[in-house]
N, C-alpha and C positions, 0 to 999 in steps of 0.2 A: 577207666584208669588213666588214660592219656589226658583226659580233661582235668582230673585232679592234679596231675603232674604239671600241666600247663598253668593252673591256678597257683600252685606252689611256687613255680618259677617266677610268675608275675609278681607275687607277693614279695619274694626275695629281692627282686629288682626294685620294687617300691621302697623296701626297707633300706636298701643300699643308697637310693636317691635321697631319702630322708636323712640318713647319716651324713651323706656328702653335703647336703644343704646346711645341716647344723654345723658341720666343720667349717664350711666357707663363711657362714655368718659369724661364728666364734672368732675365726681368724681376722676377718674384717673389723670386728668389734675391738679386738685386742690391738690391732694396728692403729685404729683411731684413738684408742686410749693412750697408746705410747706417743702418738703425734701430739695429743693434747698435753701430755705431761712435759714433753720437750719444747713445746711452743713457748716463745718468750712473750711476755705481756708487755705491751708498750702503752704508756699513758700519753695522751695527746699533749699535756702540758710539759712533760719531760722532753719531748722532741722539739717543741717550738721554743723552749726557753733559751737555748744558745743562740738561735737566730734572732729572737727579739732583743736579747742583751747586746748582740753585735750591732743591730740596727739602732738601738738607743745610744750606744757609744759613738757611732758614726754621726748621729744627729747632734750629740753634745759637742762634738769637735767642730761643727760648722758655726 
């Protein structure tokens, strides 16, 4: 009888661990999804354009 009770307790602990792991994975996945949605996409040509225009204007002035 004690052996069956011990097995039952072990199984319950394993089930709790599995649920906890699923919850953690789901939470991390949702967090990553939110970060991805809020992330601003930057194109390389957009960030370099003002710098290159200013350099071209300075070159023309010389």
